[in-house]
mmCIF file as Biopython writes it, N, C-alpha, C and O atoms, coordinates in Angstrom:
data_model
#
loop_
_atom_site.group_PDB
_atom_site.id
_atom_site.type_symbol
_atom_site.label_atom_id
_atom_site.label_alt_id
_atom_site.label_comp_id
_atom_site.label_asym_id
_atom_site.label_entity_id
_atom_site.label_seq_id
_atom_site.pdbx_PDB_ins_code
_atom_site.Cartn_x
_atom_site.Cartn_y
_atom_site.Cartn_z
_atom_site.occupancy
_atom_site.B_iso_or_equiv
_atom_site.auth_seq_id
_atom_site.auth_asym_id
_atom_site.pdbx_PDB_model_num
ATOM 1   N N  . UNK A ? 1  ? 100.585 92.526  23.837 1.0 0.0 1  A 1 
ATOM 2   C CA . UNK A ? 1  ? 101.416 91.694  24.687 1.0 0.0 1  A 1 
ATOM 3   C C  . UNK A ? 1  ? 101.764 92.481  25.955 1.0 0.0 1  A 1 
ATOM 4   O O  . UNK A ? 1  ? 102.161 93.644  25.887 1.0 0.0 1  A 1 
ATOM 5   N N  . UNK A ? 2  ? 101.612 91.842  27.085 1.0 0.0 2  A 1 
ATOM 6   C CA . UNK A ? 2  ? 101.889 92.489  28.370 1.0 0.0 2  A 1 
ATOM 7   C C  . UNK A ? 2  ? 103.388 92.528  28.640 1.0 0.0 2  A 1 
ATOM 8   O O  . UNK A ? 2  ? 104.129 91.613  28.280 1.0 0.0 2  A 1 
ATOM 9   N N  . UNK A ? 3  ? 103.809 93.605  29.278 1.0 0.0 3  A 1 
ATOM 10  C CA . UNK A ? 3  ? 105.212 93.750  29.657 1.0 0.0 3  A 1 
ATOM 11  C C  . UNK A ? 3  ? 105.384 93.130  31.030 1.0 0.0 3  A 1 
ATOM 12  O O  . UNK A ? 3  ? 104.646 93.449  31.962 1.0 0.0 3  A 1 
ATOM 13  N N  . UNK A ? 4  ? 106.359 92.244  31.151 1.0 0.0 4  A 1 
ATOM 14  C CA . UNK A ? 4  ? 106.608 91.589  32.428 1.0 0.0 4  A 1 
ATOM 15  C C  . UNK A ? 4  ? 107.430 92.510  33.322 1.0 0.0 4  A 1 
ATOM 16  O O  . UNK A ? 4  ? 108.483 93.006  32.922 1.0 0.0 4  A 1 
ATOM 17  N N  . UNK A ? 5  ? 106.931 92.732  34.543 1.0 0.0 5  A 1 
ATOM 18  C CA . UNK A ? 5  ? 107.654 93.562  35.497 1.0 0.0 5  A 1 
ATOM 19  C C  . UNK A ? 5  ? 108.735 92.742  36.180 1.0 0.0 5  A 1 
ATOM 20  O O  . UNK A ? 5  ? 108.564 91.550  36.436 1.0 0.0 5  A 1 
ATOM 21  N N  . UNK A ? 6  ? 109.830 93.389  36.466 1.0 0.0 6  A 1 
ATOM 22  C CA . UNK A ? 6  ? 110.894 92.747  37.240 1.0 0.0 6  A 1 
ATOM 23  C C  . UNK A ? 6  ? 110.451 92.664  38.687 1.0 0.0 6  A 1 
ATOM 24  O O  . UNK A ? 6  ? 109.775 93.560  39.194 1.0 0.0 6  A 1 
ATOM 25  N N  . UNK A ? 7  ? 110.835 91.586  39.348 1.0 0.0 7  A 1 
ATOM 26  C CA . UNK A ? 7  ? 110.537 91.455  40.770 1.0 0.0 7  A 1 
ATOM 27  C C  . UNK A ? 7  ? 111.419 92.406  41.561 1.0 0.0 7  A 1 
ATOM 28  O O  . UNK A ? 7  ? 112.607 92.553  41.274 1.0 0.0 7  A 1 
ATOM 29  N N  . UNK A ? 8  ? 110.831 93.046  42.555 1.0 0.0 8  A 1 
ATOM 30  C CA . UNK A ? 8  ? 111.535 93.946  43.452 1.0 0.0 8  A 1 
ATOM 31  C C  . UNK A ? 8  ? 111.319 93.416  44.860 1.0 0.0 8  A 1 
ATOM 32  O O  . UNK A ? 8  ? 110.214 93.008  45.218 1.0 0.0 8  A 1 
ATOM 33  N N  . UNK A ? 9  ? 112.390 93.425  45.661 1.0 0.0 9  A 1 
ATOM 34  C CA . UNK A ? 9  ? 112.326 92.870  47.005 1.0 0.0 9  A 1 
ATOM 35  C C  . UNK A ? 9  ? 112.524 93.959  48.050 1.0 0.0 9  A 1 
ATOM 36  O O  . UNK A ? 9  ? 113.251 94.927  47.825 1.0 0.0 9  A 1 
ATOM 37  N N  . UNK A ? 10 ? 111.867 93.789  49.195 1.0 0.0 10 A 1 
ATOM 38  C CA . UNK A ? 10 ? 111.997 94.712  50.320 1.0 0.0 10 A 1 
ATOM 39  C C  . UNK A ? 10 ? 112.106 93.902  51.603 1.0 0.0 10 A 1 
ATOM 40  O O  . UNK A ? 10 ? 111.736 92.729  51.643 1.0 0.0 10 A 1 
ATOM 41  N N  . UNK A ? 11 ? 112.618 94.541  52.656 1.0 0.0 11 A 1 
ATOM 42  C CA . UNK A ? 11 ? 112.723 93.915  53.970 1.0 0.0 11 A 1 
ATOM 43  C C  . UNK A ? 11 ? 111.500 94.336  54.781 1.0 0.0 11 A 1 
ATOM 44  O O  . UNK A ? 11 ? 111.162 95.518  54.848 1.0 0.0 11 A 1 
ATOM 45  N N  . UNK A ? 12 ? 110.845 93.359  55.393 1.0 0.0 12 A 1 
ATOM 46  C CA . UNK A ? 12 ? 109.659 93.643  56.194 1.0 0.0 12 A 1 
ATOM 47  C C  . UNK A ? 12 ? 109.814 93.061  57.596 1.0 0.0 12 A 1 
ATOM 48  O O  . UNK A ? 12 ? 110.543 92.096  57.824 1.0 0.0 12 A 1 
ATOM 49  N N  . UNK A ? 13 ? 109.099 93.689  58.518 1.0 0.0 13 A 1 
ATOM 50  C CA . UNK A ? 13 ? 109.066 93.229  59.908 1.0 0.0 13 A 1 
ATOM 51  C C  . UNK A ? 13 ? 107.602 93.001  60.234 1.0 0.0 13 A 1 
ATOM 52  O O  . UNK A ? 13 ? 106.826 93.951  60.335 1.0 0.0 13 A 1 
ATOM 53  N N  . UNK A ? 14 ? 107.224 91.739  60.399 1.0 0.0 14 A 1 
ATOM 54  C CA . UNK A ? 14 ? 105.814 91.365  60.570 1.0 0.0 14 A 1 
ATOM 55  C C  . UNK A ? 14 ? 104.954 91.949  59.450 1.0 0.0 14 A 1 
ATOM 56  O O  . UNK A ? 14 ? 103.884 92.510  59.688 1.0 0.0 14 A 1 
ATOM 57  N N  . UNK A ? 15 ? 105.454 91.800  58.227 1.0 0.0 15 A 1 
ATOM 58  C CA . UNK A ? 15 ? 104.785 92.220  56.998 1.0 0.0 15 A 1 
ATOM 59  C C  . UNK A ? 15 ? 104.583 93.734  56.893 1.0 0.0 15 A 1 
ATOM 60  O O  . UNK A ? 15 ? 103.766 94.196  56.097 1.0 0.0 15 A 1 
ATOM 61  N N  . UNK A ? 16 ? 105.320 94.501  57.688 1.0 0.0 16 A 1 
ATOM 62  C CA . UNK A ? 16 ? 105.328 95.961  57.577 1.0 0.0 16 A 1 
ATOM 63  C C  . UNK A ? 16 ? 106.702 96.359  57.062 1.0 0.0 16 A 1 
ATOM 64  O O  . UNK A ? 16 ? 107.719 96.006  57.659 1.0 0.0 16 A 1 
ATOM 65  N N  . UNK A ? 17 ? 106.733 97.078  55.979 1.0 0.0 17 A 1 
ATOM 66  C CA . UNK A ? 17 ? 107.993 97.425  55.330 1.0 0.0 17 A 1 
ATOM 67  C C  . UNK A ? 17 ? 108.857 98.285  56.242 1.0 0.0 17 A 1 
ATOM 68  O O  . UNK A ? 17 ? 108.394 99.277  56.803 1.0 0.0 17 A 1 
ATOM 69  N N  . UNK A ? 18 ? 110.130 97.887  56.383 1.0 0.0 18 A 1 
ATOM 70  C CA . UNK A ? 18 ? 111.088 98.656  57.169 1.0 0.0 18 A 1 
ATOM 71  C C  . UNK A ? 18 ? 112.206 99.217  56.294 1.0 0.0 18 A 1 
ATOM 72  O O  . UNK A ? 18 ? 112.912 100.133 56.715 1.0 0.0 18 A 1 
ATOM 73  N N  . UNK A ? 19 ? 112.378 98.691  55.098 1.0 0.0 19 A 1 
ATOM 74  C CA . UNK A ? 19 ? 113.445 99.179  54.229 1.0 0.0 19 A 1 
ATOM 75  C C  . UNK A ? 19 ? 112.927 100.291 53.320 1.0 0.0 19 A 1 
ATOM 76  O O  . UNK A ? 19 ? 111.829 100.205 52.770 1.0 0.0 19 A 1 
ATOM 77  N N  . UNK A ? 20 ? 113.737 101.328 53.176 1.0 0.0 20 A 1 
ATOM 78  C CA . UNK A ? 20 ? 113.398 102.382 52.226 1.0 0.0 20 A 1 
ATOM 79  C C  . UNK A ? 20 ? 113.878 102.012 50.833 1.0 0.0 20 A 1 
ATOM 80  O O  . UNK A ? 20 ? 113.328 102.475 49.833 1.0 0.0 20 A 1 
ATOM 81  N N  . UNK A ? 21 ? 114.910 101.173 50.773 1.0 0.0 21 A 1 
ATOM 82  C CA . UNK A ? 21 ? 115.461 100.750 49.490 1.0 0.0 21 A 1 
ATOM 83  C C  . UNK A ? 21 ? 114.637 99.605  48.915 1.0 0.0 21 A 1 
ATOM 84  O O  . UNK A ? 21 ? 113.975 98.855  49.632 1.0 0.0 21 A 1 
ATOM 85  N N  . UNK A ? 22 ? 114.707 99.506  47.601 1.0 0.0 22 A 1 
ATOM 86  C CA . UNK A ? 22 ? 114.117 98.377  46.890 1.0 0.0 22 A 1 
ATOM 87  C C  . UNK A ? 22 ? 115.258 97.652  46.198 1.0 0.0 22 A 1 
ATOM 88  O O  . UNK A ? 22 ? 116.134 98.278  45.601 1.0 0.0 22 A 1 
ATOM 89  N N  . UNK A ? 23 ? 115.241 96.340  46.280 1.0 0.0 23 A 1 
ATOM 90  C CA . UNK A ? 23 ? 116.343 95.533  45.759 1.0 0.0 23 A 1 
ATOM 91  C C  . UNK A ? 23 ? 115.870 94.704  44.566 1.0 0.0 23 A 1 
ATOM 92  O O  . UNK A ? 23 ? 114.774 94.143  44.575 1.0 0.0 23 A 1 
ATOM 93  N N  . UNK A ? 24 ? 116.718 94.638  43.543 1.0 0.0 24 A 1 
ATOM 94  C CA . UNK A ? 24 ? 116.351 93.877  42.352 1.0 0.0 24 A 1 
ATOM 95  C C  . UNK A ? 24 ? 116.580 92.383  42.527 1.0 0.0 24 A 1 
ATOM 96  O O  . UNK A ? 24 ? 116.006 91.575  41.796 1.0 0.0 24 A 1 
ATOM 97  N N  . UNK A ? 25 ? 117.418 92.013  43.495 1.0 0.0 25 A 1 
ATOM 98  C CA . UNK A ? 25 ? 117.674 90.597  43.792 1.0 0.0 25 A 1 
ATOM 99  C C  . UNK A ? 25 ? 117.543 90.374  45.297 1.0 0.0 25 A 1 
ATOM 100 O O  . UNK A ? 25 ? 117.909 91.233  46.099 1.0 0.0 25 A 1 
ATOM 101 N N  . UNK A ? 26 ? 117.028 89.233  45.657 1.0 0.0 26 A 1 
ATOM 102 C CA . UNK A ? 26 ? 116.857 88.902  47.073 1.0 0.0 26 A 1 
ATOM 103 C C  . UNK A ? 26 ? 118.196 88.957  47.812 1.0 0.0 26 A 1 
ATOM 104 O O  . UNK A ? 26 ? 118.247 89.402  48.959 1.0 0.0 26 A 1 
ATOM 105 N N  . UNK A ? 27 ? 119.263 88.516  47.179 1.0 0.0 27 A 1 
ATOM 106 C CA . UNK A ? 27 ? 120.586 88.501  47.820 1.0 0.0 27 A 1 
ATOM 107 C C  . UNK A ? 27 ? 121.103 89.910  48.130 1.0 0.0 27 A 1 
ATOM 108 O O  . UNK A ? 27 ? 121.894 90.087  49.058 1.0 0.0 27 A 1 
ATOM 109 N N  . UNK A ? 28 ? 120.671 90.895  47.374 1.0 0.0 28 A 1 
ATOM 110 C CA . UNK A ? 28 ? 121.106 92.275  47.618 1.0 0.0 28 A 1 
ATOM 111 C C  . UNK A ? 28 ? 120.556 92.824  48.937 1.0 0.0 28 A 1 
ATOM 112 O O  . UNK A ? 28 ? 121.134 93.745  49.514 1.0 0.0 28 A 1 
ATOM 113 N N  . UNK A ? 29 ? 119.461 92.272  49.406 1.0 0.0 29 A 1 
ATOM 114 C CA . UNK A ? 29 ? 118.812 92.756  50.628 1.0 0.0 29 A 1 
ATOM 115 C C  . UNK A ? 29 ? 119.358 92.101  51.895 1.0 0.0 29 A 1 
ATOM 116 O O  . UNK A ? 29 ? 118.909 92.427  52.994 1.0 0.0 29 A 1 
ATOM 117 N N  . UNK A ? 30 ? 120.307 91.194  51.765 1.0 0.0 30 A 1 
ATOM 118 C CA . UNK A ? 30 ? 120.818 90.443  52.918 1.0 0.0 30 A 1 
ATOM 119 C C  . UNK A ? 30 ? 121.420 91.359  53.983 1.0 0.0 30 A 1 
ATOM 120 O O  . UNK A ? 30 ? 121.175 91.147  55.170 1.0 0.0 30 A 1 
ATOM 121 N N  . UNK A ? 31 ? 122.197 92.369  53.596 1.0 0.0 31 A 1 
ATOM 122 C CA . UNK A ? 31 ? 122.814 93.257  54.593 1.0 0.0 31 A 1 
ATOM 123 C C  . UNK A ? 31 ? 121.769 93.969  55.443 1.0 0.0 31 A 1 
ATOM 124 O O  . UNK A ? 31 ? 121.911 94.056  56.663 1.0 0.0 31 A 1 
ATOM 125 N N  . UNK A ? 32 ? 120.728 94.476  54.805 1.0 0.0 32 A 1 
ATOM 126 C CA . UNK A ? 32 ? 119.681 95.155  55.559 1.0 0.0 32 A 1 
ATOM 127 C C  . UNK A ? 32 ? 118.889 94.150  56.408 1.0 0.0 32 A 1 
ATOM 128 O O  . UNK A ? 32 ? 118.500 94.457  57.535 1.0 0.0 32 A 1 
ATOM 129 N N  . UNK A ? 33 ? 118.658 92.967  55.871 1.0 0.0 33 A 1 
ATOM 130 C CA . UNK A ? 33 ? 117.984 91.907  56.633 1.0 0.0 33 A 1 
ATOM 131 C C  . UNK A ? 33 ? 118.787 91.576  57.894 1.0 0.0 33 A 1 
ATOM 132 O O  . UNK A ? 33 ? 118.224 91.464  58.983 1.0 0.0 33 A 1 
ATOM 133 N N  . UNK A ? 34 ? 120.100 91.421  57.741 1.0 0.0 34 A 1 
ATOM 134 C CA . UNK A ? 34 ? 120.966 91.111  58.891 1.0 0.0 34 A 1 
ATOM 135 C C  . UNK A ? 34 ? 120.905 92.204  59.948 1.0 0.0 34 A 1 
ATOM 136 O O  . UNK A ? 34 ? 120.890 91.916  61.145 1.0 0.0 34 A 1 
ATOM 137 N N  . UNK A ? 35 ? 120.871 93.459  59.506 1.0 0.0 35 A 1 
ATOM 138 C CA . UNK A ? 35 ? 120.776 94.588  60.440 1.0 0.0 35 A 1 
ATOM 139 C C  . UNK A ? 35 ? 119.495 94.474  61.282 1.0 0.0 35 A 1 
ATOM 140 O O  . UNK A ? 35 ? 119.546 94.563  62.509 1.0 0.0 35 A 1 
ATOM 141 N N  . UNK A ? 36 ? 118.362 94.280  60.624 1.0 0.0 36 A 1 
ATOM 142 C CA . UNK A ? 36 ? 117.084 94.199  61.342 1.0 0.0 36 A 1 
ATOM 143 C C  . UNK A ? 36 ? 116.999 92.941  62.195 1.0 0.0 36 A 1 
ATOM 144 O O  . UNK A ? 36 ? 116.432 92.962  63.287 1.0 0.0 36 A 1 
ATOM 145 N N  . UNK A ? 37 ? 117.557 91.856  61.700 1.0 0.0 37 A 1 
ATOM 146 C CA . UNK A ? 37 ? 117.538 90.611  62.469 1.0 0.0 37 A 1 
ATOM 147 C C  . UNK A ? 37 ? 118.349 90.763  63.757 1.0 0.0 37 A 1 
ATOM 148 O O  . UNK A ? 37 ? 117.949 90.247  64.801 1.0 0.0 37 A 1 
ATOM 149 N N  . UNK A ? 38 ? 119.481 91.464  63.695 1.0 0.0 38 A 1 
ATOM 150 C CA . UNK A ? 38 ? 120.290 91.703  64.896 1.0 0.0 38 A 1 
ATOM 151 C C  . UNK A ? 38 ? 119.511 92.551  65.893 1.0 0.0 38 A 1 
ATOM 152 O O  . UNK A ? 38 ? 119.561 92.294  67.096 1.0 0.0 38 A 1 
ATOM 153 N N  . UNK A ? 39 ? 118.801 93.547  65.410 1.0 0.0 39 A 1 
ATOM 154 C CA . UNK A ? 39 ? 117.977 94.380  66.293 1.0 0.0 39 A 1 
ATOM 155 C C  . UNK A ? 39 ? 116.939 93.540  67.030 1.0 0.0 39 A 1 
ATOM 156 O O  . UNK A ? 39 ? 116.762 93.684  68.240 1.0 0.0 39 A 1 
ATOM 157 N N  . UNK A ? 40 ? 116.259 92.672  66.304 1.0 0.0 40 A 1 
ATOM 158 C CA . UNK A ? 40 ? 115.226 91.830  66.918 1.0 0.0 40 A 1 
ATOM 159 C C  . UNK A ? 40 ? 115.854 90.813  67.868 1.0 0.0 40 A 1 
ATOM 160 O O  . UNK A ? 40 ? 115.252 90.452  68.879 1.0 0.0 40 A 1 
ATOM 161 N N  . UNK A ? 41 ? 117.055 90.354  67.547 1.0 0.0 41 A 1 
ATOM 162 C CA . UNK A ? 41 ? 117.749 89.416  68.430 1.0 0.0 41 A 1 
ATOM 163 C C  . UNK A ? 41 ? 118.181 90.099  69.721 1.0 0.0 41 A 1 
ATOM 164 O O  . UNK A ? 41 ? 118.054 89.526  70.804 1.0 0.0 41 A 1 
ATOM 165 N N  . UNK A ? 42 ? 118.695 91.329  69.606 1.0 0.0 42 A 1 
ATOM 166 C CA . UNK A ? 42 ? 119.149 92.074  70.783 1.0 0.0 42 A 1 
ATOM 167 C C  . UNK A ? 42 ? 117.987 92.541  71.659 1.0 0.0 42 A 1 
ATOM 168 O O  . UNK A ? 42 ? 118.102 92.556  72.885 1.0 0.0 42 A 1 
ATOM 169 N N  . UNK A ? 43 ? 116.876 92.920  71.042 1.0 0.0 43 A 1 
ATOM 170 C CA . UNK A ? 43 ? 115.684 93.378  71.777 1.0 0.0 43 A 1 
ATOM 171 C C  . UNK A ? 43 ? 114.475 92.597  71.269 1.0 0.0 43 A 1 
ATOM 172 O O  . UNK A ? 43 ? 113.692 93.108  70.469 1.0 0.0 43 A 1 
ATOM 173 N N  . UNK A ? 44 ? 114.325 91.360  71.737 1.0 0.0 44 A 1 
ATOM 174 C CA . UNK A ? 44 ? 113.240 90.508  71.223 1.0 0.0 44 A 1 
ATOM 175 C C  . UNK A ? 44 ? 111.850 91.060  71.554 1.0 0.0 44 A 1 
ATOM 176 O O  . UNK A ? 44 ? 111.547 91.417  72.692 1.0 0.0 44 A 1 
ATOM 177 N N  . UNK A ? 45 ? 111.038 91.110  70.529 1.0 0.0 45 A 1 
ATOM 178 C CA . UNK A ? 45 ? 109.653 91.544  70.722 1.0 0.0 45 A 1 
ATOM 179 C C  . UNK A ? 45 ? 108.672 90.619  70.001 1.0 0.0 45 A 1 
ATOM 180 O O  . UNK A ? 45 ? 107.482 90.913  69.893 1.0 0.0 45 A 1 
ATOM 181 N N  . UNK A ? 46 ? 109.192 89.509  69.519 1.0 0.0 46 A 1 
ATOM 182 C CA . UNK A ? 46 ? 108.334 88.519  68.875 1.0 0.0 46 A 1 
ATOM 183 C C  . UNK A ? 46 ? 108.064 88.767  67.409 1.0 0.0 46 A 1 
ATOM 184 O O  . UNK A ? 46 ? 107.302 88.020  66.796 1.0 0.0 46 A 1 
ATOM 185 N N  . UNK A ? 47 ? 108.673 89.808  66.816 1.0 0.0 47 A 1 
ATOM 186 C CA . UNK A ? 47 ? 108.444 90.080  65.398 1.0 0.0 47 A 1 
ATOM 187 C C  . UNK A ? 47 ? 109.346 89.219  64.535 1.0 0.0 47 A 1 
ATOM 188 O O  . UNK A ? 47 ? 110.375 88.716  64.987 1.0 0.0 47 A 1 
ATOM 189 N N  . UNK A ? 48 ? 108.941 89.061  63.287 1.0 0.0 48 A 1 
ATOM 190 C CA . UNK A ? 48 ? 109.686 88.252  62.333 1.0 0.0 48 A 1 
ATOM 191 C C  . UNK A ? 48 ? 110.160 89.142  61.185 1.0 0.0 48 A 1 
ATOM 192 O O  . UNK A ? 48 ? 109.383 89.904  60.611 1.0 0.0 48 A 1 
ATOM 193 N N  . UNK A ? 49 ? 111.443 89.031  60.865 1.0 0.0 49 A 1 
ATOM 194 C CA . UNK A ? 49 ? 112.041 89.788  59.762 1.0 0.0 49 A 1 
ATOM 195 C C  . UNK A ? 49 ? 112.110 88.867  58.547 1.0 0.0 49 A 1 
ATOM 196 O O  . UNK A ? 49 ? 112.469 87.696  58.669 1.0 0.0 49 A 1 
ATOM 197 N N  . UNK A ? 50 ? 111.767 89.398  57.378 1.0 0.0 50 A 1 
ATOM 198 C CA . UNK A ? 50 ? 111.869 88.595  56.164 1.0 0.0 50 A 1 
ATOM 199 C C  . UNK A ? 50 ? 112.075 89.498  54.953 1.0 0.0 50 A 1 
ATOM 200 O O  . UNK A ? 50 ? 111.840 90.705  55.001 1.0 0.0 50 A 1 
ATOM 201 N N  . UNK A ? 51 ? 112.519 88.876  53.877 1.0 0.0 51 A 1 
ATOM 202 C CA . UNK A ? 51 ? 112.687 89.547  52.592 1.0 0.0 51 A 1 
ATOM 203 C C  . UNK A ? 51 ? 111.575 89.025  51.699 1.0 0.0 51 A 1 
ATOM 204 O O  . UNK A ? 51 ? 111.447 87.817  51.500 1.0 0.0 51 A 1 
ATOM 205 N N  . UNK A ? 52 ? 110.771 89.935  51.162 1.0 0.0 52 A 1 
ATOM 206 C CA . UNK A ? 52 ? 109.627 89.526  50.356 1.0 0.0 52 A 1 
ATOM 207 C C  . UNK A ? 52 ? 109.585 90.319  49.053 1.0 0.0 52 A 1 
ATOM 208 O O  . UNK A ? 52 ? 110.220 91.365  48.920 1.0 0.0 52 A 1 
ATOM 209 N N  . UNK A ? 53 ? 108.822 89.796  48.096 1.0 0.0 53 A 1 
ATOM 210 C CA . UNK A ? 53 ? 108.571 90.550  46.877 1.0 0.0 53 A 1 
ATOM 211 C C  . UNK A ? 53 ? 107.689 91.727  47.236 1.0 0.0 53 A 1 
ATOM 212 O O  . UNK A ? 53 ? 106.739 91.593  48.008 1.0 0.0 53 A 1 
ATOM 213 N N  . UNK A ? 54 ? 108.005 92.873  46.674 1.0 0.0 54 A 1 
ATOM 214 C CA . UNK A ? 54 ? 107.253 94.083  46.973 1.0 0.0 54 A 1 
ATOM 215 C C  . UNK A ? 54 ? 105.845 93.997  46.380 1.0 0.0 54 A 1 
ATOM 216 O O  . UNK A ? 54 ? 105.658 93.663  45.210 1.0 0.0 54 A 1 
ATOM 217 N N  . UNK A ? 55 ? 104.880 94.305  47.217 1.0 0.0 55 A 1 
ATOM 218 C CA . UNK A ? 55 ? 103.496 94.456  46.796 1.0 0.0 55 A 1 
ATOM 219 C C  . UNK A ? 55 ? 103.243 95.961  46.757 1.0 0.0 55 A 1 
ATOM 220 O O  . UNK A ? 55 ? 103.348 96.628  47.786 1.0 0.0 55 A 1 
ATOM 221 N N  . UNK A ? 56 ? 102.914 96.498  45.596 1.0 0.0 56 A 1 
ATOM 222 C CA . UNK A ? 56 ? 102.828 97.959  45.440 1.0 0.0 56 A 1 
ATOM 223 C C  . UNK A ? 56 ? 101.792 98.612  46.359 1.0 0.0 56 A 1 
ATOM 224 O O  . UNK A ? 56 ? 101.934 99.787  46.698 1.0 0.0 56 A 1 
ATOM 225 N N  . UNK A ? 57 ? 100.775 97.892  46.760 1.0 0.0 57 A 1 
ATOM 226 C CA . UNK A ? 57 ? 99.783  98.473  47.669 1.0 0.0 57 A 1 
ATOM 227 C C  . UNK A ? 57 ? 100.157 98.235  49.128 1.0 0.0 57 A 1 
ATOM 228 O O  . UNK A ? 57 ? 99.975  99.117  49.967 1.0 0.0 57 A 1 
ATOM 229 N N  . UNK A ? 58 ? 100.668 97.070  49.428 1.0 0.0 58 A 1 
ATOM 230 C CA . UNK A ? 58 ? 100.966 96.700  50.807 1.0 0.0 58 A 1 
ATOM 231 C C  . UNK A ? 58 ? 102.268 97.312  51.319 1.0 0.0 58 A 1 
ATOM 232 O O  . UNK A ? 58 ? 102.350 97.665  52.496 1.0 0.0 58 A 1 
ATOM 233 N N  . UNK A ? 59 ? 103.280 97.445  50.473 1.0 0.0 59 A 1 
ATOM 234 C CA . UNK A ? 59 ? 104.614 97.869  50.902 1.0 0.0 59 A 1 
ATOM 235 C C  . UNK A ? 59 ? 105.003 99.233  50.364 1.0 0.0 59 A 1 
ATOM 236 O O  . UNK A ? 59 ? 106.177 99.461  50.070 1.0 0.0 59 A 1 
ATOM 237 N N  . UNK A ? 60 ? 104.064 100.132 50.230 1.0 0.0 60 A 1 
ATOM 238 C CA . UNK A ? 60 ? 104.405 101.468 49.725 1.0 0.0 60 A 1 
ATOM 239 C C  . UNK A ? 60 ? 104.898 102.354 50.867 1.0 0.0 60 A 1 
ATOM 240 O O  . UNK A ? 60 ? 104.641 102.092 52.043 1.0 0.0 60 A 1 
ATOM 241 N N  . UNK A ? 61 ? 105.609 103.404 50.484 1.0 0.0 61 A 1 
ATOM 242 C CA . UNK A ? 61 ? 106.137 104.371 51.446 1.0 0.0 61 A 1 
ATOM 243 C C  . UNK A ? 61 ? 105.353 105.665 51.256 1.0 0.0 61 A 1 
ATOM 244 O O  . UNK A ? 61 ? 105.157 106.136 50.135 1.0 0.0 61 A 1 
ATOM 245 N N  . UNK A ? 62 ? 104.918 106.219 52.358 1.0 0.0 62 A 1 
ATOM 246 C CA . UNK A ? 62 ? 104.189 107.478 52.318 1.0 0.0 62 A 1 
ATOM 247 C C  . UNK A ? 62 ? 105.149 108.625 52.591 1.0 0.0 62 A 1 
ATOM 248 O O  . UNK A ? 62 ? 105.848 108.616 53.605 1.0 0.0 62 A 1 
ATOM 249 N N  . UNK A ? 63 ? 105.193 109.595 51.718 1.0 0.0 63 A 1 
ATOM 250 C CA . UNK A ? 63 ? 106.017 110.790 51.904 1.0 0.0 63 A 1 
ATOM 251 C C  . UNK A ? 63 ? 105.180 111.827 52.623 1.0 0.0 63 A 1 
ATOM 252 O O  . UNK A ? 63 ? 104.237 112.380 52.058 1.0 0.0 63 A 1 
ATOM 253 N N  . UNK A ? 64 ? 105.524 112.085 53.856 1.0 0.0 64 A 1 
ATOM 254 C CA . UNK A ? 64 ? 104.762 113.061 54.636 1.0 0.0 64 A 1 
ATOM 255 C C  . UNK A ? 64 ? 105.442 114.407 54.634 1.0 0.0 64 A 1 
ATOM 256 O O  . UNK A ? 64 ? 104.940 115.352 55.242 1.0 0.0 64 A 1 
#
């Protein structure tokens, strides 16, 4: 029997992860979403901020 993984959410800007934190509920990410949305509102560059389910390959963080 397969183990079901819990959904993890992250904040992305044009599908590029901007949050270092991972959130267990979409509502937990609202504060960080609001922060990034204000930045885009103050300095518009046409990007879109959203909260999405984490994709382990697409939204990983590289430790340099």
